[in-house]
C-alpha positions as CSV (number, residue, x, y, z in Angstrom):
1,M,0.0,0.0,0.0
2,Q,1.1,3.6,-0.7
3,N,1.2,6.7,1.4
4,K,1.3,5.1,4.8
5,M,0.5,7.6,7.6
6,K,1.7,7.3,11.1
7,P,-1.4,7.0,13.5
8,Q,-1.0,9.5,16.4
9,T,-2.9,11.8,18.6
10,L,-2.3,15.5,19.1
11,K,-0.2,16.3,22.2
12,G,-2.4,16.5,25.3
13,F,-5.3,14.5,23.6
14,Y,-5.7,10.9,24.4
15,D,-7.6,7.7,23.5
16,Y,-9.0,5.6,26.3
17,F,-9.4,1.9,26.1
18,A,-11.2,-0.5,28.4
19,D,-8.8,-0.3,31.5
20,D,-9.1,3.4,31.6
21,M,-12.8,3.5,30.5
22,N,-13.8,1.2,33.3
23,I,-12.4,3.6,35.9
24,R,-13.8,6.7,34.0
25,N,-17.3,5.2,33.8
26,F,-17.0,4.3,37.5
27,L,-16.2,7.9,38.4
28,R,-19.0,9.3,36.2
29,D,-21.5,6.9,37.5
30,T,-20.6,7.5,41.2
31,F,-20.7,11.3,40.7
32,R,-24.0,11.2,38.8
33,K,-25.8,8.9,41.3
34,L,-24.6,10.9,44.3
35,A,-25.5,14.2,42.7
36,E,-29.0,13.0,42.1
37,K,-29.3,11.8,45.7
38,Y,-28.6,15.4,46.7
39,G,-31.3,16.7,44.4
40,F,-28.9,18.1,41.6
41,E,-30.3,18.0,38.0
42,P,-28.3,17.1,34.9
43,L,-27.2,19.8,32.3
44,E,-25.2,19.8,29.1
45,T,-23.9,22.9,27.2
46,P,-22.3,23.1,23.7
47,A,-18.6,22.6,23.1
48,L,-18.4,26.0,21.3
49,E,-19.3,29.4,22.7
50,Y,-19.2,32.9,21.5
51,S,-15.8,34.2,22.7
52,E,-17.2,37.6,23.8
53,L,-19.6,35.9,26.2
54,I,-16.8,34.1,28.0
55,L,-14.0,36.6,28.0
56,G,-13.3,38.6,31.2
57,Q,-14.8,36.0,33.5
58,S,-12.0,33.6,34.5
59,G,-9.0,36.0,34.8
60,A,-6.0,36.9,32.6
61,E,-4.0,33.7,33.5
62,A,-6.9,31.5,32.4
63,E,-7.5,33.4,29.1
64,K,-3.9,32.5,28.0
65,L,-5.1,28.9,27.8
66,Y,-8.3,29.5,25.7
67,Y,-8.7,27.7,22.4
68,K,-10.1,30.7,20.4
69,F,-10.6,30.9,16.6
70,Q,-12.9,32.0,13.9
71,D,-15.4,29.5,12.5
72,N,-16.4,29.2,8.9
73,G,-18.9,31.9,9.3
74,G,-16.3,34.4,10.6
75,R,-17.6,34.3,14.2
76,D,-15.2,34.6,17.0
77,V,-15.7,31.4,19.0
78,M,-13.9,29.3,21.6
79,L,-13.9,25.8,23.0
80,K,-15.2,25.9,26.6
81,Y,-12.4,26.3,29.1
82,E,-14.5,25.2,32.0
83,L,-18.1,24.2,32.7
84,M,-19.1,27.0,35.1
85,I,-19.2,30.0,32.9
86,P,-21.1,28.3,30.0
87,M,-23.6,27.1,32.6
88,C,-24.0,30.7,33.8
89,R,-24.7,31.7,30.3
90,A,-27.2,29.0,29.8
91,V,-28.9,30.0,33.1
92,A,-29.0,33.6,32.1
93,E,-30.5,32.7,28.7
94,N,-33.2,30.8,30.4
95,I,-33.5,32.7,33.6
96,N,-37.3,33.1,33.4
97,N,-37.9,29.4,33.0
98,I,-35.7,28.0,35.8
99,P,-37.1,27.8,39.4
100,M,-34.6,29.0,41.9
101,P,-32.7,27.7,43.7
102,Y,-31.3,25.8,40.7
103,K,-29.1,22.8,41.6
104,R,-27.3,21.3,38.7
105,Y,-24.6,18.7,37.9
106,Q,-22.7,18.5,34.7
107,I,-20.1,16.0,33.3
108,Q,-18.6,17.1,30.1
109,N,-15.3,17.8,28.3
110,V,-13.4,21.0,28.3
111,W,-10.3,22.3,26.5
112,R,-7.2,24.2,27.7
113,A,-4.0,24.9,25.8
114,D,-2.0,24.0,28.9
115,N,1.4,22.4,29.5
116,V,1.0,18.6,29.4
117,Q,2.0,16.5,32.4
118,K,0.6,13.4,34.1
119,G,-3.0,13.9,35.0
120,R,-3.1,17.2,33.0
121,C,-4.4,17.1,29.4
122,R,-5.6,19.6,26.8
123,E,-8.9,17.9,26.5
124,F,-10.3,16.6,29.7
125,T,-13.6,15.9,31.6
126,Q,-14.9,18.0,34.4
127,M,-17.6,16.9,36.9
128,D,-19.3,19.9,38.4
129,I,-22.1,20.5,40.9
130,D,-23.5,24.0,41.6
131,T,-26.4,25.7,43.4
132,L,-27.6,29.0,42.0
133,G,-30.2,31.3,43.5
134,S,-29.2,30.9,47.2
135,S,-26.8,33.0,49.3
136,S,-27.2,30.8,52.3
137,P,-24.0,29.3,53.8
138,F,-25.9,26.0,53.8
139,A,-25.7,25.9,50.0
140,D,-21.8,26.1,50.4
141,A,-21.8,23.5,53.2
142,E,-23.9,21.1,51.1
143,I,-21.4,21.4,48.2
144,L,-18.6,20.6,50.6
145,Q,-20.5,17.7,52.2
146,F,-21.1,16.3,48.8
147,G,-17.4,16.5,47.8
148,L,-16.3,14.7,51.0
149,N,-18.9,12.0,50.5
150,F,-17.9,11.6,46.8
151,L,-14.2,10.9,47.9
152,K,-15.5,8.4,50.4
153,E,-17.7,6.7,47.8
154,L,-14.6,6.3,45.6
155,G,-12.8,4.4,48.3
156,F,-10.3,7.0,49.6
157,K,-9.5,6.9,53.3
158,K,-7.6,10.1,54.2
159,Y,-8.9,13.3,52.6
160,Q,-10.2,16.7,53.6
161,A,-11.7,20.0,52.5
162,R,-9.5,23.0,52.9
163,I,-11.6,26.2,53.2
164,N,-10.8,30.0,53.0
165,S,-12.5,33.1,51.7
166,R,-11.7,35.7,49.1
167,E,-13.2,38.2,51.5
168,I,-10.8,37.3,54.3
169,I,-7.9,38.0,51.9
170,Q,-9.5,41.3,51.0
171,G,-9.6,41.9,54.8
172,I,-5.8,41.3,55.0
173,V,-5.1,43.6,52.0
174,D,-7.3,46.3,53.7
175,S,-5.6,45.9,57.1
176,L,-2.1,46.2,55.6
177,S,-3.1,49.2,53.4
178,I,-1.6,47.4,50.4
179,G,-4.1,49.1,48.0
180,Q,-7.0,47.7,46.1
181,E,-5.2,47.9,42.9
182,N,-2.8,45.2,44.1
183,F,-5.5,42.8,45.4
184,E,-5.5,40.5,42.3
185,A,-1.7,40.4,42.5
186,V,-1.8,39.3,46.1
187,Y,-4.5,36.8,45.5
188,I,-2.8,35.2,42.6
189,A,0.5,35.1,44.5
190,I,-1.1,33.4,47.5
191,D,-2.5,30.8,45.0
192,K,1.1,30.0,44.0
193,L,2.5,29.8,47.5
194,Q,2.6,26.1,47.8
195,K,4.1,25.7,44.3
196,I,6.8,28.3,44.3
197,G,7.5,29.0,48.0
198,E,7.6,32.2,50.1
199,E,10.7,33.8,48.6
200,N,9.4,33.6,45.1
201,V,6.0,34.9,46.2
202,K,7.7,37.8,48.0
203,G,9.7,38.6,44.9
204,E,6.6,38.7,42.7
205,L,4.8,41.0,45.1
206,V,7.7,43.4,45.6
207,D,8.1,43.6,41.8
208,K,4.4,44.7,41.8
209,G,5.4,47.7,43.9
210,I,4.3,46.4,47.3
211,E,6.5,47.3,50.2
212,S,8.8,44.6,51.4
213,K,7.8,45.0,55.1
214,K,4.1,44.7,54.2
215,V,4.8,41.5,52.2
216,D,6.7,40.1,55.2
217,T,3.7,40.9,57.4
218,L,1.3,39.4,54.9
219,L,3.3,36.1,54.8
220,K,3.4,36.0,58.6
221,I,-0.4,36.4,58.8
222,L,-0.9,33.6,56.2
223,K,0.8,31.2,58.6
224,L,-1.8,31.8,61.3
225,E,-4.0,28.7,61.8
226,S,-6.6,29.9,64.3
227,I,-9.5,31.7,62.7
228,E,-9.8,33.8,65.9
229,D,-6.3,35.1,65.5
230,I,-6.9,36.1,61.9
231,E,-10.2,37.7,63.0
232,K,-8.2,40.0,65.3
233,E,-5.7,40.9,62.5
234,I,-8.5,42.1,60.2
235,S,-11.0,43.4,62.8
236,K,-11.2,46.8,61.0
237,S,-12.1,45.4,57.6
238,E,-15.8,45.0,56.8
239,A,-15.1,42.6,54.0
240,G,-12.8,40.6,56.1
241,Q,-15.3,40.3,59.0
242,K,-18.0,39.2,56.6
243,G,-15.6,36.5,55.2
244,I,-14.8,35.3,58.7
245,K,-18.5,35.1,59.7
246,N,-19.4,33.2,56.6
247,V,-16.5,30.6,56.9
248,K,-17.4,30.1,60.6
249,E,-21.0,29.4,59.6
250,I,-20.1,27.0,56.9
251,I,-17.7,25.0,59.1
252,S,-20.3,25.0,61.9
253,I,-23.0,23.5,59.6
254,L,-20.6,20.8,58.5
255,K,-19.5,19.8,62.0
256,N,-23.1,19.9,63.4
257,S,-24.1,17.6,60.5
258,G,-21.7,14.9,61.8
259,I,-18.6,15.6,59.7
260,E,-15.5,15.1,61.9
261,D,-12.8,17.7,62.4
262,E,-10.2,15.7,60.5
263,Y,-12.1,16.2,57.2
264,I,-12.3,20.1,57.5
265,K,-9.5,22.5,57.6
266,F,-9.4,26.3,57.6
267,D,-6.4,27.3,55.5
268,L,-5.6,31.0,55.0
269,S,-2.9,30.2,52.4
270,L,-5.6,28.8,50.0
271,A,-6.6,31.0,47.1
272,R,-8.5,29.8,44.1
273,G,-7.1,31.7,41.2
274,L,-10.2,32.4,39.0
275,A,-11.3,36.0,39.1
276,S,-15.0,35.0,39.3
277,Y,-14.9,33.9,42.9
278,T,-16.5,36.4,45.4
279,G,-16.6,34.6,48.8
280,A,-15.7,31.3,50.4
281,V,-13.3,29.1,48.3
282,W,-12.2,25.5,48.9
283,E,-10.2,22.6,47.6
284,F,-10.7,18.9,48.3
285,E,-7.4,17.2,49.0
286,I,-6.3,13.5,49.2
287,I,-3.8,13.3,52.1
288,D,-2.4,9.9,51.9
289,G,0.2,9.5,49.2
290,D,0.8,13.2,49.1
291,V,-1.6,13.5,46.2
292,G,-2.9,17.0,46.9
293,S,-5.8,18.8,45.4
294,V,-8.4,16.9,43.3
295,S,-11.1,19.5,43.3
296,G,-11.6,23.2,43.7
297,G,-14.6,25.6,43.9
298,G,-16.2,28.4,45.8
299,R,-18.9,31.1,45.7
300,Y,-19.2,33.2,42.6
301,D,-22.2,35.6,43.1
302,K,-21.4,37.9,40.2
303,A,-20.8,35.5,37.3
304,V,-24.4,35.5,36.0
305,S,-24.8,39.3,36.3
306,K,-22.6,39.9,33.2
307,Y,-25.5,38.6,31.1
308,I,-28.6,39.9,32.9
309,G,-27.4,42.9,34.9
310,R,-28.3,41.6,38.3
311,E,-26.6,39.2,40.8
312,V,-27.6,35.6,41.1
313,P,-25.9,34.0,44.0
314,A,-24.0,30.9,43.1
315,T,-21.7,28.3,44.6
316,G,-20.1,25.0,43.3
317,T,-17.2,22.8,42.9
318,S,-15.4,20.9,40.1
319,F,-13.6,17.6,40.0
320,G,-11.2,16.6,37.2
321,L,-12.0,13.0,36.0
322,E,-8.5,12.4,34.5
323,R,-6.7,13.3,37.8
324,L,-8.9,10.9,39.8
325,T,-8.5,8.2,37.1
326,E,-4.7,8.3,37.4
327,I,-4.8,8.1,41.2
328,I,-7.2,5.2,41.2
329,K,-5.3,3.4,38.5
330,D,-1.9,3.9,40.1
331,R,-3.2,2.6,43.5
332,G,-5.0,-0.4,41.9
333,M,-8.2,0.7,43.7
334,L,-10.3,-1.0,40.9
335,Q,-8.3,-4.1,40.3
336,E,-11.3,-6.0,38.8
337,N,-11.8,-4.4,35.4
338,R,-14.7,-6.6,34.9
339,E,-17.7,-7.7,37.0
340,K,-17.2,-11.1,38.6
341,N,-20.4,-12.4,36.9
342,D,-19.4,-11.4,33.3
343,V,-19.3,-14.4,31.0
344,L,-17.5,-15.3,27.7
345,V,-19.6,-17.7,25.7
346,I,-17.6,-19.9,23.3
347,P,-19.3,-21.8,20.4
348,L,-17.3,-24.8,19.2
349,E,-18.8,-24.9,15.7
350,S,-20.9,-22.8,13.3
351,K,-24.0,-24.8,13.5
352,V,-24.5,-24.0,17.3
353,L,-24.3,-20.2,16.8
354,P,-28.2,-19.8,17.1
355,Y,-28.2,-21.8,20.3
356,T,-25.2,-19.9,21.6
357,M,-27.1,-16.6,21.0
358,K,-30.1,-18.1,22.8
359,V,-28.0,-19.0,25.8
360,A,-26.4,-15.5,25.9
361,N,-29.8,-13.8,25.7
362,K,-31.0,-15.8,28.7
363,L,-27.9,-14.8,30.6
364,R,-28.4,-11.1,29.7
365,E,-32.1,-11.3,30.8
366,S,-30.7,-12.3,34.2
367,D,-28.5,-9.2,34.3
368,I,-25.3,-11.2,33.5
369,N,-23.1,-9.4,30.9
370,S,-22.4,-12.0,28.1
371,N,-19.9,-11.7,25.3
372,I,-20.0,-14.3,22.5
373,Y,-16.6,-15.2,21.0
374,P,-17.4,-14.7,17.3
375,D,-14.8,-17.0,15.6
376,I,-14.7,-20.8,15.6
377,E,-11.2,-21.5,16.8
378,K,-9.2,-23.9,18.9
379,L,-10.3,-23.7,22.5
380,K,-6.8,-22.7,23.7
381,N,-7.1,-19.4,21.6
382,S,-10.5,-18.7,23.1
383,F,-9.2,-19.4,26.7
384,K,-6.3,-17.1,26.0
385,Y,-8.6,-14.3,25.1
386,A,-10.7,-15.0,28.2
387,D,-7.6,-14.7,30.4
388,R,-6.4,-11.5,28.8
389,K,-9.9,-10.0,29.3
390,N,-10.0,-11.2,32.9
391,Y,-13.2,-13.3,32.6
392,K,-14.0,-15.4,35.6
393,W,-16.6,-17.5,33.8
394,V,-16.6,-19.2,30.4
395,I,-19.5,-21.1,28.8
396,I,-18.6,-23.7,26.2
397,I,-21.2,-24.9,23.6
398,G,-20.9,-27.7,21.2
399,E,-23.4,-29.9,19.3
400,D,-23.8,-32.2,22.3
401,E,-24.7,-29.3,24.6
402,E,-27.3,-28.0,22.1
403,Q,-29.0,-31.4,21.8
404,K,-29.1,-31.8,25.6
405,D,-30.1,-28.1,26.2
406,I,-27.1,-27.7,28.6
407,V,-23.9,-25.7,28.7
408,Q,-20.3,-26.4,29.9
409,L,-19.5,-23.8,32.6
410,K,-15.9,-23.3,33.4
411,N,-14.5,-21.2,36.3
412,M,-11.3,-19.7,34.9
413,E,-9.9,-19.1,38.4
414,T,-10.4,-22.5,39.9
415,K,-10.4,-24.4,36.5
416,E,-13.5,-26.3,37.6
417,Q,-15.8,-27.3,34.7
418,L,-19.5,-28.4,35.1
419,S,-22.2,-29.6,32.8
420,L,-25.3,-27.6,33.8
421,S,-28.7,-26.5,32.6
422,I,-28.9,-22.9,31.6
423,K,-30.9,-22.1,34.7
424,D,-28.4,-23.8,37.0
425,A,-25.5,-22.1,35.2
426,I,-27.2,-18.7,35.9
427,K,-27.6,-19.6,39.6
428,T,-23.9,-20.6,39.8
429,I,-22.6,-17.4,38.1
430,S,-24.9,-15.2,40.2
431,K,-23.7,-16.5,43.5
432,K,-21.7,-13.8,45.4
């Protein structure tokens, strides 16, 4: 053949086969089922959005990573960078038809022209839950409770929610008289604190024109762990006091609902980088194995106002499916890629194919996943396939089995093989 092309994906874009897809589907299904238990409703939005409707919402750092272009009609469009802002656009567009509060969950792909590394892709899947139309701290607490329960459902043992507030950081800026024009620089620098360290953060802030002594005091305050101590430092800031009160209420609701102290941590050094956040912010962190953050979110009361001219209070969080997939895969948390009652059905000759299909259909009617091996080959080849695909059960059907209306059921783990009626085979496979 001529003109052979090398098959390859673009950098940061990936194919996912069964081993990964089983984990991905487990994550999606767990997220969806839990979200619906909490009363969240599903939503999907388009892959493409008008650029002008999204720009200016996520901050300058985020906009460097947008996939923007002109479509064939000459319109300025972009692939969605995140799920939150397109959701806000959709809510604004349908604001008169949506009962408030509106609780939604969304599982869709997003695109970012980011540096590629393990767990970070240029096309990836976000799993979001959000509540719009309520300014109650209960709405924030419920999002946090959901996130903690989600990590528990996935099988993690040591994890926590780290909580802070954009308003508390505003209170520190006010108290140190740093100047409102430097707030975003301070906020972004704090967001980088764990990644680049104190000295580099100090260097960035001094370069922005903030006095070195004020930066030293800022870094000293950020090390305070007691929310009461921080409250004293920002006692003269209205925004700071509002933030303190809100975070205290959220933590109180969580603890009074039965969530233990080890799962909740107030952390003044936490700053979510997106410009759309207005109040409490948080990250969910897996502690064992030094994994770090797997989700981030917060309150963003002004995001919808860009479209309709009035505020709609909103809060939510976002989990990255790929990051969780890598962690679960590396730890072997889902070793069984296939349910224990899945069956490979092997016909020994072409004339028994109709009977083979009949057997497989009866298995499926009993909620047993059944895959018919399509080719008539030597049994060793079929068994080799069953081993590679991790089947526990194999059913073998020849002419004798068809005539007697039975099957040969083989346990691939114990190597035991039995001649059984279809009904008895179903009972044996279905035993836990």
